[in-house]
N, C-alpha and C positions, 0 to 999 in steps of 0.2 A: 079690860086687857086687850080685847080684840080691836077696839077702837084705836088704842095706842099703836098697835101693830100696823093697822091700816094707815094711820097718819105717818108713821115712820116710812112705810113703803112709798107713799106718795111723795114725801120729801126727798127720798133717795132718787125717785124717778125724775123729779124736777131738776135735781142737781146734775144728773147724767145728761138730760136734754140740754141744759144750759151750756154745757161744755162744747156742744157741737152746733149750737144756735148761732147764726150769723149776727153779730152785734148791730145795733141800730146805727144808722149813719149819724155822725155828729152834726150838731147845728152849725150854721155858717159861722166861720171864724173860730170855732172851737177845735182843739187838737183831737186827734184820734186816740181813743183810750182802749186798751186791751188788757186782759187779765195777766199776760206774761209778755216780757220783752221779746222782740223778734230774735230768732236764732242768728248767731254770728255767721257771716258769709265765709266762703272758702278762703279768700285772701286774708281775712282777719285771723282765721284759725291757723293758717300757715305762718303768718307773721308772729302769732303768739308762740307757736312751737319753736320758731327760730330764735325768738328772744329768750325763751326758757333754756333752749340748748346752749345759746351763747352765754347766758348767765352761769350755767353749770360748768361749761368749759373754762370760763374766766376764773371761777372759784377753784377749780381743779388746778389750773395753771399756777394760780397764786400760792396754793398749798404746797406744790412740789417745786416751786421756783428755787434754784440754788442761789447762793450769795457770792459765787465766784465765777467769773466769766469762763474760766478754764473748764468748768463742769458742763457747760453748754455743748461742748464737743462730744460728750458721751451720750449717745442716742438713748440708752436705757434710762436716762434721767426722766424722760417724758412718759414712760410706761410704768407707773407706780400707783399703788393704792394708798392714799393718805388716810390714816386713821381719824384725823381731825374732822374730815368731812362726814363720815358715817356717824361719828359720835355726835356731831352738831345736829344731824337729822333727828337722832333720838332725843336730844335735849329739847329741840323745838316741839316735838310731839308731846312732851310733858307740859308745855306752857299752855294754859287755858286761853281760849279765845283767839280769833284771828288777829286782832289788834296787838295783843300781847306777844304773839309770835313774831309779828313784823318789827316790833320794837327791839326784841332780843336779837333777831336776825340782823337788824341794822347796826346794833352795837358790835356784834361779832364780825360783821362785814367791815366796819370801820377799823376795828382792831387788826383784821387781816390786811387791810390796806396799809396801815402803819408798818406792819412787818415787811410788806413788799417794798415800801419806801426805804426802810433801813437796809434791806438786802441790796437795794440799788446803790446806797452809799457804800456798803461793803464792797461791791464790785469795783467801784472807783478806788477805794483804799487798797484793796488787794492788787489792783493794777499798778498803782504808783508807790505804795508804801509796804506792800507785802504783809498786810495784816488787816483785820476787820475794823470797821468804824466803832469807836467807843462813844456810846450815846451820852456820856457824862463829860468827857474830857476833850473831845476832838472838835468841837464846834469852832474853836479858835483857828484851826487849820484851814477852814473854808476861806479865810481871808487870803492865805497863801495861794489857794487854788485860783482865786480871782486874779491875783497878781500874775500868776503863771499864764493864765488865759489871755490876760491883757497884753503881756509881752509876746506871746506866741501868735495871737490873732487880732489884737486891737480892741479898742473900747466897744466898737459895734458888736463884736462877738461876745463881750461880757454882758452887754445889755440883752442880746438875743438869748444867751444862756440863762440869765436870770428870769426872763419871761418864760422860757421853756420849762424851767424848774417849777415855777409857780403853776403853770398849766398842767404839768405832770402830776404835781401834788393833788390839785383839784380833781384831775381826771381819775387818778388811781383811787382816791378816797371815795369819790362819787360813784364810780363803777362798782367798786367792791361792796359799798353799802346798798346800792340799788339791786345788784345781782343777788345778794343774800336775801333782801326783802322779797324779791320776786320768787325765789325758791321757797321761801316761807309760805307764800300763798299756795304754791303747788302742793307742799306738804300738808297744808290744812285741808285742801280739797280731796286729797288722795291719801288718807291716813293709813288705810290698810296696806297699800302698796309700799308707801315709804317706810312703814314700820317693818315690813318684811325685808325691805332693802337694807335698812339699818342693821337689823339683827344678823342677816346673812353676811353683810359687809364686815361687821365686827368679827364674826366667826371665821370668815375667809382670811381676814388680815391676821388673826391670831394663829391660824394654821400656817400661813406663809412665814410668819415670824419664827415660830417654833421649829419648822422644818428647814428654814433657811433658803426659801425659794428666791432666786435672783433673776434679773432680766438677762437679756442676751449679752449685755456688757458687764455682767457680774455686779450689778447694783441691786441691793435688796428690794424685792417687790413690795414688801410691807414698809411703807414710808411713815415716818413721824417727824419729819424735818421741821415743820412749822412749830410743833410743840417743843421740840428740843431747842430750836432756835430761840423761841421766846424765853425758855428757862435759862439759856446761856446769856441772853441779854440781861435778865434779872440778876444773874450771878455776877455779871460784869459790873453792874451798878453796885451791888453789895461789896464786891472786891475793892472797888474804888473807895468806898466809905471806910472799909477796914484798912486799906493801904495807907490812908492818911494817918491812922493811929500808929501803924507800924513804922512809918517814916519819922514820926515825931520821936520815937525811941531811937531810931538809927542815927538821926542827926546829932544826938547828944554824945555819941561814941566817937571820940577823936583822940588818937594816940599822940597828936602834936599840939593839943590845945594848951598845954602848960609848959611847952618847951621854951626855955629862955632864948632871946634873940641871938645871943652869941653862940648858941648851939645849933642854929639853923643854917643849912646850906654852906657849911664851912669850906667845902671843897670847891665852891664856885665863887669865892670872894674875888671881886675885881672883874668878873666875867659879865658880858652882855648876853642875856639869855632871851631867845626868841622862841615862842611857841606858836607855830603857824599851822593853821588848818587848811588843807586843800579840799575844796568842796567836792563831794561825791567821789572821792578817791578811795575806792574799795578794793578788796582782794581780787575781784574779778578783773579789774584793770590790769593786773599783773599775770593772772593765771588763765583767764578765758582766752582761748586762741582767736576768737572772733574780735576781741578788743585789744589784746596785749601787744601786738606786733610793734607799733610805734612807741608805746609806753615803755616796754622792756628795753628798746633801743636807747631811749632817752636816759633811763636809769643806768644801764651798763656804760654808756658813753660818759654820763655824768660822774659815775664812780671813778672812772679812769681820769677824767679831767680834774676832779677835786683832789684825787690822790697826787696828781702831778703838781697841784698847787699847794701841797703840804697838808691837806685835810685828811682826817680819818672819820669813818662813819660806821655805824652799826644799825641794823634794822630788825624789827620784829613785827608781831601782829597783836592787835587789840580787838576785842569784841565790842562793837558799838551798841548802845542801848536803842538805837533807832535805825531805820532803813528807808531809803528813798527820799527822806526829808526830815524836818525837825532838827536842823543842825545845832540849834541852841541847847538841845538836850544832851548832845555829845559834848559840847563845850563845857557845860556845867558839870557833867559827869567826870570829865578829866580833871577839871580844876578843883572840884569839891571832894573827890574821893568817895562819892555816893552814887548809887545807881539811879539816874534820873531818866526814866523812860516814858514819862507822861507829863502833861501840863500841870496837873495837880501837884506832883512832886516838885516841879520847877518853881511854881508859885510859893510853895511852902519852904523850899530851900532859900529862895531869894528874900524871904521875910524872916529868916533865922539869923543867928550870929555864927554860923558855921565858918571856920577858917578855910579859905581857899588857897590854892597854890600862889595866887596873886597876893593875897593879904599876908601870907607867910614870907614871901620875898620882900614885901613892903616892911614887915616887922624886922627883917634882917637888914634893912637900910638900903634896899634897891629902890630906884625910882620906877614906879609901875605905870605902864601905858597900855591902853587898848587902841588899836587901829582897826576900825570897822568900816571898810569901804561899802559894805552892803546896807549899812544903816542909813535911813533917810529922815529920821526923826529922833527926838531925845530918847535916851536909853537910861532910865533911872536905876536899872539893876547894876550899873557900873559902880555905884557906891557900895553895894553889897560885896562885890568881888574884891574891892580894895584898890581901884585904880586912882592914881593921882590925877590923870588926865585921860580923856576919851576923845579921839578924833574920828569923825565919820565923813560920809560923802559930802556933807554940807560945809565942812571946814577944811578940806584939802585942796581947794583952789582948782579943781578939775574943770577944764574948758572943753573937754571932748564929749562925744556922744555916749549913750548907754550901749552896752553890748548884751542883748538878751535881758536877763534878770538883773545882771550886775550894773550898778550905776557907773562904774569906771573899770578900766583895764587893770589887771593885777600888776603889770610892770609899772604902770604909773603909780600905783599905791606904794610899791617898794621904793621907787625912785623918790617920791615925795617924802616918804618916811626917812630915807637915808639923808636927804638934804635938810630936813626940818626937825628931826628928832635925834638921830644917831650922831650926825656930824657935829652939832653944837653941844652934845651932852657932855657934862663934866663929872657925872656920877654913873656907876653901873646901872644898866637898864634891864628891866624885865618887861617884855612886850608880848602881848597876845594879839594875833592878827589872823582873823578868818578871811581867806581870800575867796573870790567869788566868780572868777571867769569860767570855772567848770561847773557852774550851776545850770540846772535846766533853764531854758530849752536847748542849750548847747549850740545856739546860733543866734546872731552872728558871733564869731570868735575873733578876738584881736590877734594880730600878728606880732611876733617878737621882733623888736627893732633894736638898733644901737642905742645904748643908754643916753648918749649925748643928744639924741633926737627926740627924747620923750617930752621935754619941755613942760608946757602947761597942759598937755594932752590934746591940743587942737589938731595935732597930726593924725589923730585917730578918726577924724571925720572922713578923710580920704580912705583909710583902711576899712572902715565900716561900709563905705559905699561899694566896695568891690567884694565884700564878704558875702557868704551864703546867708539867705534869710530863713528864719525858723519855719515860715509857712511852706517852704519848698522841701525841707528835710523831714517834716513831721508827717508827710504823706507816705513815707517808706521806712519801715522799721530798720532796714539795713543801713540806710543813710543816718538814722538817729544814732545807731551804735557807732558808726564811723566818726560822726562829729563829736560824740561823747569822748571817744578816745583822743581825738585831736585837741579837745579842750583841756584834758588832763595833761597831755604832752606840753601844751603851751604853758600851763602854770608850773609844772616841774622844771621845764627849761628856764623859766624866769627865775625860780628859786636857786637853781644851780648856778646860773650866771651871776645872780646877786652875790652869792657866797664867793665866787671867783673874783669878782670885781671889788667888793666892799668888805668881805670878811677879813678878820685879822686874828692875832693870837688870843684875843679876849672874846671872840665870837663863839657862842654855842647856840646852835639852832636845833630845835625839835620840830620836825614837820610830820604831819599825819593826816589821814583822811578822817572826815567826820562820820561818814556813813557810806554804804553802797549806793549806787544810782538806783532808780526805780526799776521794777521788774520788766518794764518794756525794753530795758537794755540788757539786764542780766538774767532774766527768766524768774520763775517762781521758786526754784530750789537753792538759790544762792545763800551763802552764809551772811552773817552780820559783821564779818571780820574786815578790818581796815589795816593798811600798813602804817608803821611808825618808824621814824628814823631820827637818830641823834648824830649831828655833824659838829666837829670842832677841829681847830688846828692844834690845840694843846692835847697831845696824846694822853696825858694824865686824866683828862676828863673821861675818856672812853675806858680807861683802866678801871674806873669806879663801877662800871656796869659789866665788867668782863664775865661775871658769874651769872648773868641773865640768860645766857645761851642764845643771844641774838646773832644774826648773820653779818659778817663784814660787808661793807658797801651799802648802797642805797636800795637794794632789792632783797627783801627777806626770803629765805629759802622756804619751800613748802612745809618742811618739818620743824621750822622754828616754833618755839612754844607760843601758844595763844593765851592771852590774859584778858580778863574783863577790864574794860576801860577804867572803871572806878578804882582798880588796884594801882594805877599809875602814880597818883599823887603820893601815897605813902611809900611806895617803892623808890620813887625818885628822891623824896626827902631823906629816906634812910641811906640810899646809896651816896648822896652828896653831903651827908651829915658826918659828925665825928666817928660814928660806928661803921660807916660805909667803907667800901674798898673791894679790891679784887677778891673773887671767891664768894662774894655774897650771893645767896640763892634766893629766889622768890618762892612763894608758897605754891601749893599744888595748882596746876592749871584748872581753869574753870571748865 
């Protein structure tokens, strides 16, 4: 036993001596070998601390990032405790092994990066469409965004934007993944500290939530925005799936599906009926004092001029299913009598056998025509709606320039229509015409000219040369609002003049807005309401809607009833059918 103890002591002494013994010099050409790697220098330690601090700040910023630009103005947004961060620390502590922690952290970081990218899309959608991005249904709208940027800034800007988007996606996903993996390494090396931090963080967050502690701008200190945001996105996807089933039931309910042709639209026999959409003509154009000065003047003067020419008019409000864009959703809502507020519903509608206002006019022996100056390619949906013929920018012989997004000026469209469709027509016409001159970017804007000077549209080259360019007005929000108002004035002036010059006893025009302009013009709190007007020379036409409570003239009063846009089809068919007439009342307002 004593020998064993002696040997153990000797071995221990040798071990201690070897720790302080200077190693032998290496042979020539051989690398130096030591028992431990050299300690990191001060610069490397500082760089490591900075990288770790940067990673933590990046993850924190990503967790509390809002999805609406307006919320960036609230300073308290940046001083919050996100529960997702402290819970993630606890989760990583439970993962065995450094490699396992890094893998889980990388997955969590990539997921957080995806949320950041979707929040960025939300910011753009809130800015222009007053709603968040739908991860299932809204990808088709990115094509419109490309067209808008092309018109506003040119092809080079589109290419630059696409490159910037790709780089942003790579950068956000890369940084979020690498930052999370770096923090996982810190957690693995400092388990006790990070465990204490996680437990105390969860406790502090719970107390703040229960007590209701807020920042100095009355924002809750206990944040769970990333968690709730992810849950909301999942619910949005689920809602989109369920909505498809709901719509399949809605599309089958049609009060006029079996109505005989001789019982349809009996009060409009012999009339030429035009349904004309004025792009981005919303309630704010009439009621917002920043926008309405010129528009109200056009409407008031137009009411007097049309009355002097023997016309009568009544106006009301409809609630559009869309805001800031997506005009086709409003068109399909009005014509189908169904609420079409997303692309999925639109696709399902146009693949169904739903009767539209167009197909019902066709059934009642009207010649049905669509005039679409904004269309630049084939439009197969025209068959669904029930048009006998569709005219677009490729078939109207326009020899002038584009004005902003619009391929041709609205006055040219109406002039061409009058010469080539209405004048030679021998049967009553039903026409749907979405006008485009008040479409974003609201520059350049055509000028209203004498009808005899319109010709083939080549006159507009000179008009465009002297008009304001979109690049000059989009640098100043005040200029954007001003030019938006001017664009609406131009289209309304053109419609009123068209009625004065070409309308007759058989003319019935329904003109309305498709949606409000984007929030950059009307702000974040504007309604979805749009004006709608019916104009005719035959007073008996307006007598049929006397019970609607609409306002006389082209400008609806503020207290005029507001109806969902999908109500219009059935109310219109009822009013002008055998059971219609004065005193008819609509259902309760939406």
